N, C-alpha and C positions, 0 to 999 in steps of 0.2 A: 333401642335405646341405650344400651351398654355400649354398642359399637359406636355410636355417634358420640358418647363421652369419651372413649378410648382415643377415637380419632381427633377430637378437640384437645385432648390432654397432650396427645403428641405434637399437635401442632403448635399449642403454646410452647411447650418445652422446646421445640425447634426454633421458634421465633426468639425466645430468650436467649438460646445458644448462639444464634446468628448475631444478634445485637451486642452480646456481651464478649464477642471473641476479640483478640488483640488486633490491632491494626497492623497491616503488613506495610512496611516501609522499604524504599528502594534500598538496595545494598550494592555499592559499586563491585565490579568483578575484579578480584584480586589478580587474575591470570591476564587480564586485558591492560596493557601498559597505557591505553588511550582513555579507559574508562576510570575517571578519577571522582565520578558522582557528579560533575559539572557538565555543563553542556559544552561541546568541542567548540573551539574558536572557529568563525567564519573568515574564509579567505575570500574577502570582498573582490580582489582582483579576478580570481579564478571564476568567481561567480558572474563578474560583469562579462568576462570572456565567453562563458557559455551562453548567457542571456543574448549577446551579440549573434552568436552561431545560430541560434533558432528565432530571432526576432521576426524575419518575414515569414514564417512558415505558419499553416494552417494549424489547428488544433489536431487533425488526425494525421498529419504528417509526421513520418519517421525520419529524424536527422541522420540516420545511418544509412539510408538509401542513397544511390548514385544520383537519382533525381527525385528529392523528397516530395514535391508535387505531383509525381506521376503516379495517380491513383488508378490501379487496375486490379482486377480479380473478381472472385466471388463477391455478389452483393453490391458491386460499385456501379453496375448499370453499362460498363464499358466493356471492350473487348481487350485482347492483349496488346500491348504497345508495339509499335514499329511492324514491318512487314513480316507476315506469316512465312515460316520456313517449313519444310517438310515434303516438298516435291510434288505439290498439287498443281 
C-alpha cells in the first residue's frame, strides 16, 4: 500500500512539473545568415522549372537517372536492362 502511494505521489508531481514547465519557443540561429526567424522566400520560377523537369515521371522514378523510367533491379520483377555482357 505504501509503495502504491509513493508511485502515485511521484506520478502527480511529474504531471504537475510537466504542465507548469515554460513553453519552448523557436529562436533563430544567430550564426546562420539565412535564419531570421521567418520562412525563406519562395523562388517561384525555380519551383516551376523543377516541376516541369519531373512532371511526366512516375512516383517511383528517380530524375537523376539517365532514363528515369528504366526500373530494374531487386524486387522489380524485371531483369537487367539491355544485352547481357560477360562472355556467355
